[in-house]
A tleap script that builds the chain and sets N, CA, C and O, in Angstrom:
source leaprc.protein.ff14SB
mol = sequence {
  NMET ILE ARG LEU ARG VAL LYS GLU ILE ALA
  ASP GLU LYS LYS ILE SER ARG THR ARG LEU
  SER ARG LEU ALA ASP THR ASN TYR LYS THR
  ILE ASP ALA ILE PHE LYS ASP PRO PHE LYS
  GLU VAL THR THR THR THR LEU ASN LYS LEU
  ALA ARG ALA LEU ASP VAL SER VAL ALA ASP
  LEU ILE GLU GLU VAL PRO ASP ASN CALA
}
set mol.1.N position { 0.613 -0.940 -0.290 }
set mol.1.CA position { -0.030 0.394 -0.100 }
set mol.1.C position { 0.787 0.870 0.045 }
set mol.1.O position { 1.953 0.640 0.365 }
set mol.2.N position { -0.064 1.967 -0.305 }
set mol.2.CA position { 1.271 3.490 -1.110 }
set mol.2.C position { 0.367 4.219 0.004 }
set mol.2.O position { -0.830 4.172 0.285 }
set mol.3.N position { 1.881 5.166 0.694 }
set mol.3.CA position { 1.187 6.387 1.802 }
set mol.3.C position { 1.607 7.658 1.225 }
set mol.3.O position { 2.758 7.825 0.822 }
set mol.4.N position { 0.973 8.291 1.190 }
set mol.4.CA position { 1.424 9.883 1.238 }
set mol.4.C position { 1.664 10.496 2.588 }
set mol.4.O position { 1.088 10.445 3.675 }
set mol.5.N position { 3.247 11.384 1.880 }
set mol.5.CA position { 4.545 11.846 3.241 }
set mol.5.C position { 4.197 12.971 3.078 }
set mol.5.O position { 5.139 13.643 3.497 }
set mol.6.N position { 3.197 13.825 2.624 }
set mol.6.CA position { 2.384 15.123 1.731 }
set mol.6.C position { 2.372 15.457 3.416 }
set mol.6.O position { 3.431 15.126 3.951 }
set mol.7.N position { 1.757 15.820 3.977 }
set mol.7.CA position { 1.461 16.228 5.526 }
set mol.7.C position { 3.014 16.521 6.492 }
set mol.7.O position { 3.498 17.512 7.039 }
set mol.8.N position { 3.373 15.277 6.356 }
set mol.8.CA position { 4.795 15.113 7.232 }
set mol.8.C position { 5.819 16.623 6.574 }
set mol.8.O position { 6.199 17.616 7.194 }
set mol.9.N position { 5.956 16.362 5.567 }
set mol.9.CA position { 6.916 17.257 4.346 }
set mol.9.C position { 6.311 18.898 4.796 }
set mol.9.O position { 6.889 19.905 5.205 }
set mol.10.N position { 5.420 18.703 4.607 }
set mol.10.CA position { 4.821 20.350 4.159 }
set mol.10.C position { 4.940 20.694 6.036 }
set mol.10.O position { 5.299 21.850 6.256 }
set mol.11.N position { 4.779 20.158 6.837 }
set mol.11.CA position { 4.894 20.961 8.373 }
set mol.11.C position { 6.182 20.959 8.447 }
set mol.11.O position { 6.518 22.053 8.900 }
set mol.12.N position { 7.429 20.057 8.162 }
set mol.12.CA position { 8.779 20.086 8.163 }
set mol.12.C position { 8.869 21.330 7.711 }
set mol.12.O position { 8.987 22.219 8.554 }
set mol.13.N position { 8.843 21.589 6.677 }
set mol.13.CA position { 9.374 22.767 5.533 }
set mol.13.C position { 7.851 24.522 6.331 }
set mol.13.O position { 7.857 25.672 5.892 }
set mol.14.N position { 7.271 24.194 7.010 }
set mol.14.CA position { 6.609 24.617 7.443 }
set mol.14.C position { 5.305 25.422 6.352 }
set mol.14.O position { 4.995 26.613 6.338 }
set mol.15.N position { 4.890 24.597 5.740 }
set mol.15.CA position { 4.203 25.134 4.578 }
set mol.15.C position { 2.699 24.922 4.842 }
set mol.15.O position { 2.484 23.727 5.044 }
set mol.16.N position { 1.513 25.731 4.911 }
set mol.16.CA position { 0.127 25.512 5.360 }
set mol.16.C position { -0.079 25.208 3.688 }
set mol.16.O position { 0.456 25.397 2.595 }
set mol.17.N position { -1.299 24.576 4.356 }
set mol.17.CA position { -2.429 23.837 3.433 }
set mol.17.C position { -2.684 24.982 1.995 }
set mol.17.O position { -2.468 24.828 0.793 }
set mol.18.N position { -3.156 25.974 2.682 }
set mol.18.CA position { -3.181 27.029 1.928 }
set mol.18.C position { -2.224 27.686 0.941 }
set mol.18.O position { -2.608 28.163 -0.126 }
set mol.19.N position { -0.611 27.686 1.465 }
set mol.19.CA position { 0.470 28.036 0.681 }
set mol.19.C position { 0.747 27.324 0.006 }
set mol.19.O position { 1.371 27.773 -0.955 }
set mol.20.N position { 0.477 25.653 0.021 }
set mol.20.CA position { 0.796 24.640 -0.756 }
set mol.20.C position { 0.021 24.708 -1.762 }
set mol.20.O position { 0.503 24.967 -2.865 }
set mol.21.N position { -1.751 24.428 -1.556 }
set mol.21.CA position { -2.218 24.862 -2.550 }
set mol.21.C position { -2.037 25.478 -4.090 }
set mol.21.O position { -2.426 25.141 -5.209 }
set mol.22.N position { -1.167 26.656 -3.492 }
set mol.22.CA position { -1.277 27.888 -4.082 }
set mol.22.C position { 0.210 27.329 -4.611 }
set mol.22.O position { -0.239 26.185 -4.548 }
set mol.23.N position { 1.410 27.144 -5.019 }
set mol.23.CA position { 2.246 26.544 -4.459 }
set mol.23.C position { 2.417 26.226 -5.868 }
set mol.23.O position { 2.844 26.873 -6.825 }
set mol.24.N position { 1.879 24.823 -5.697 }
set mol.24.CA position { 1.480 23.793 -6.324 }
set mol.24.C position { 0.324 23.597 -7.653 }
set mol.24.O position { 0.117 22.680 -8.448 }
set mol.25.N position { -0.334 25.051 -7.419 }
set mol.25.CA position { -1.665 25.096 -7.924 }
set mol.25.C position { -1.901 24.086 -8.872 }
set mol.25.O position { -1.590 23.688 -9.995 }
set mol.26.N position { -2.836 23.784 -7.552 }
set mol.26.CA position { -3.587 22.849 -7.033 }
set mol.26.C position { -4.818 23.086 -6.256 }
set mol.26.O position { -4.655 23.746 -5.230 }
set mol.27.N position { -6.368 22.572 -6.603 }
set mol.27.CA position { -7.695 22.642 -5.167 }
set mol.27.C position { -7.045 22.455 -4.081 }
set mol.27.O position { -6.090 21.700 -3.902 }
set mol.28.N position { -7.753 23.403 -3.072 }
set mol.28.CA position { -7.503 23.303 -1.713 }
set mol.28.C position { -8.045 22.110 -1.334 }
set mol.28.O position { -7.501 21.316 -0.567 }
set mol.29.N position { -9.494 21.919 -2.046 }
set mol.29.CA position { -10.151 21.047 -1.513 }
set mol.29.C position { -8.952 19.171 -1.205 }
set mol.29.O position { -8.986 18.266 -0.372 }
set mol.30.N position { -7.952 19.538 -2.649 }
set mol.30.CA position { -8.038 18.271 -3.088 }
set mol.30.C position { -6.255 17.948 -2.013 }
set mol.30.O position { -5.748 16.906 -1.598 }
set mol.31.N position { -5.683 19.845 -1.899 }
set mol.31.CA position { -4.394 19.023 -0.948 }
set mol.31.C position { -5.484 18.591 0.756 }
set mol.31.O position { -5.372 17.698 1.596 }
set mol.32.N position { -6.026 19.242 0.665 }
set mol.32.CA position { -7.108 18.979 2.497 }
set mol.32.C position { -6.814 17.632 2.000 }
set mol.32.O position { -5.865 17.006 2.471 }
set mol.33.N position { -7.505 17.178 1.152 }
set mol.33.CA position { -7.865 15.422 1.506 }
set mol.33.C position { -7.001 14.934 1.512 }
set mol.33.O position { -7.067 13.748 1.837 }
set mol.34.N position { -5.791 15.444 1.203 }
set mol.34.CA position { -4.368 14.549 1.026 }
set mol.34.C position { -3.844 14.131 1.802 }
set mol.34.O position { -3.418 12.977 1.842 }
set mol.35.N position { -3.660 15.585 3.240 }
set mol.35.CA position { -4.120 16.097 4.629 }
set mol.35.C position { -4.237 15.272 4.870 }
set mol.35.O position { -3.217 14.597 5.002 }
set mol.36.N position { -5.256 14.782 5.070 }
set mol.36.CA position { -6.778 13.882 5.778 }
set mol.36.C position { -6.760 12.368 6.107 }
set mol.36.O position { -6.788 11.548 7.025 }
set mol.37.N position { -6.694 12.532 4.742 }
set mol.37.CA position { -6.134 11.211 4.187 }
set mol.37.C position { -4.797 10.608 3.277 }
set mol.37.O position { -4.865 10.734 2.055 }
set mol.38.N position { -4.003 10.180 3.673 }
set mol.38.CA position { -2.893 10.098 3.218 }
set mol.38.C position { -2.371 8.903 2.581 }
set mol.38.O position { -1.197 8.555 2.453 }
set mol.39.N position { -3.526 8.287 2.174 }
set mol.39.CA position { -3.669 7.159 1.464 }
set mol.39.C position { -4.137 6.985 -0.344 }
set mol.39.O position { -4.012 6.157 -1.247 }
set mol.40.N position { -4.778 8.463 -0.104 }
set mol.40.CA position { -5.792 8.912 -1.019 }
set mol.40.C position { -5.167 9.188 -2.303 }
set mol.40.O position { -4.346 10.069 -2.557 }
set mol.41.N position { -5.875 7.959 -3.393 }
set mol.41.CA position { -5.253 7.741 -4.669 }
set mol.41.C position { -5.314 9.894 -5.410 }
set mol.41.O position { -6.142 10.806 -5.407 }
set mol.42.N position { -4.241 9.735 -5.777 }
set mol.42.CA position { -3.796 10.957 -6.672 }
set mol.42.C position { -3.260 10.571 -8.148 }
set mol.42.O position { -2.637 9.557 -8.466 }
set mol.43.N position { -3.713 11.769 -9.052 }
set mol.43.CA position { -2.778 11.469 -10.077 }
set mol.43.C position { -0.854 11.584 -10.022 }
set mol.43.O position { -0.139 11.817 -9.047 }
set mol.44.N position { -0.625 11.427 -10.877 }
set mol.44.CA position { 0.998 12.073 -11.190 }
set mol.44.C position { 1.317 12.986 -11.264 }
set mol.44.O position { 2.246 13.400 -10.570 }
set mol.45.N position { 0.458 13.985 -12.468 }
set mol.45.CA position { 0.576 15.100 -12.390 }
set mol.45.C position { 0.501 15.615 -10.568 }
set mol.45.O position { 1.368 15.940 -9.758 }
set mol.46.N position { -0.906 15.482 -10.506 }
set mol.46.CA position { -0.730 16.372 -8.415 }
set mol.46.C position { 0.925 15.649 -7.929 }
set mol.46.O position { 1.746 16.556 -7.788 }
set mol.47.N position { 1.326 14.698 -7.750 }
set mol.47.CA position { 2.532 14.521 -7.442 }
set mol.47.C position { 3.396 15.228 -7.828 }
set mol.47.O position { 4.321 15.844 -7.299 }
set mol.48.N position { 3.045 15.103 -8.753 }
set mol.48.CA position { 4.336 16.102 -9.822 }
set mol.48.C position { 4.369 17.391 -8.951 }
set mol.48.O position { 5.093 17.705 -8.007 }
set mol.49.N position { 3.823 17.736 -9.286 }
set mol.49.CA position { 3.242 19.898 -8.752 }
set mol.49.C position { 3.396 19.829 -7.094 }
set mol.49.O position { 3.563 20.830 -6.397 }
set mol.50.N position { 3.291 18.180 -6.485 }
set mol.50.CA position { 3.487 18.783 -5.145 }
set mol.50.C position { 5.247 18.688 -4.880 }
set mol.50.O position { 5.819 19.534 -4.192 }
set mol.51.N position { 5.887 17.680 -5.452 }
set mol.51.CA position { 7.211 17.590 -5.272 }
set mol.51.C position { 7.540 18.716 -5.578 }
set mol.51.O position { 8.561 19.137 -5.033 }
set mol.52.N position { 7.015 19.373 -6.283 }
set mol.52.CA position { 8.188 20.622 -7.256 }
set mol.52.C position { 7.877 21.869 -5.902 }
set mol.52.O position { 8.712 22.556 -5.313 }
set mol.53.N position { 6.131 21.814 -5.686 }
set mol.53.CA position { 5.993 22.969 -4.716 }
set mol.53.C position { 6.897 22.963 -3.075 }
set mol.53.O position { 7.397 23.899 -2.452 }
set mol.54.N position { 6.828 21.615 -2.789 }
set mol.54.CA position { 7.465 21.402 -1.790 }
set mol.54.C position { 9.208 20.829 -1.778 }
set mol.54.O position { 9.971 20.304 -0.967 }
set mol.55.N position { 9.246 21.264 -3.093 }
set mol.55.CA position { 11.080 21.372 -3.444 }
set mol.55.C position { 11.807 19.618 -3.005 }
set mol.55.O position { 12.933 19.364 -2.577 }
set mol.56.N position { 10.890 18.858 -3.253 }
set mol.56.CA position { 11.451 17.654 -2.751 }
set mol.56.C position { 11.435 16.120 -4.614 }
set mol.56.O position { 11.311 16.397 -5.808 }
set mol.57.N position { 11.575 15.046 -4.095 }
set mol.57.CA position { 11.863 13.955 -5.690 }
set mol.57.C position { 10.313 13.437 -5.126 }
set mol.57.O position { 9.900 13.096 -4.018 }
set mol.58.N position { 9.696 13.561 -6.459 }
set mol.58.CA position { 8.115 12.206 -5.893 }
set mol.58.C position { 8.434 11.124 -5.597 }
set mol.58.O position { 7.445 10.450 -5.307 }
set mol.59.N position { 9.904 10.279 -5.474 }
set mol.59.CA position { 10.250 9.486 -4.509 }
set mol.59.C position { 9.785 10.207 -2.559 }
set mol.59.O position { 9.402 9.550 -1.591 }
set mol.60.N position { 9.934 11.076 -2.622 }
set mol.60.CA position { 9.911 11.153 -1.395 }
set mol.60.C position { 8.705 11.413 -0.574 }
set mol.60.O position { 8.664 11.452 0.655 }
set mol.61.N position { 7.421 11.640 -1.668 }
set mol.61.CA position { 7.039 12.217 -0.877 }
set mol.61.C position { 6.060 10.454 -0.695 }
set mol.61.O position { 5.362 10.191 0.283 }
set mol.62.N position { 6.236 9.695 -1.646 }
set mol.62.CA position { 5.800 8.008 -0.964 }
set mol.62.C position { 5.957 7.646 -0.485 }
set mol.62.O position { 7.185 7.723 -0.447 }
set mol.63.N position { 5.639 7.024 0.275 }
set mol.63.CA position { 6.206 5.729 1.029 }
set mol.63.C position { 5.352 4.377 0.793 }
set mol.63.O position { 4.350 4.451 0.081 }
set mol.64.N position { 5.717 3.166 1.362 }
set mol.64.CA position { 5.055 1.434 1.291 }
set mol.64.C position { 5.082 1.124 2.655 }
set mol.64.O position { 6.133 1.279 3.276 }
set mol.65.N position { 4.271 0.787 3.102 }
set mol.65.CA position { 3.886 0.592 4.227 }
set mol.65.C position { 2.885 -0.703 3.624 }
set mol.65.O position { 2.267 -1.002 2.602 }
set mol.66.N position { 3.196 -1.277 5.080 }
set mol.66.CA position { 2.231 -3.205 5.131 }
set mol.66.C position { 0.395 -2.806 4.882 }
set mol.66.O position { -0.178 -1.811 5.325 }
set mol.67.N position { -0.110 -3.725 4.199 }
set mol.67.CA position { -1.575 -3.541 4.392 }
set mol.67.C position { -2.411 -3.586 5.149 }
set mol.67.O position { -3.564 -3.640 4.721 }
set mol.68.N position { -2.213 -3.584 6.295 }
set mol.68.CA position { -2.663 -3.657 7.616 }
set mol.68.C position { -2.115 -2.095 8.291 }
set mol.68.O position { -2.378 -1.766 9.448 }
set mol.69.N position { -1.634 -1.578 7.713 }
set mol.69.CA position { -0.979 -0.273 8.336 }
set mol.69.C position { -2.268 0.971 7.850 }
set mol.69.O position { -2.130 2.155 8.157 }
savepdb mol mol.pdb
quit
């Protein structure tokens, strides 16, 4: 199972949901949903935008976890 680390990275960099939404040119509701559910399915385009906005690689945004997590 794939888990998104967007919230953790944004928190580390002190980037709010609103600011991330603007930086990534992504709807706030999408960012909010990702923050609330790190297992949310997102497009590769969205992952790419988030990685650029957070100045990390796409690989840094995802982690593989056991299915029972």
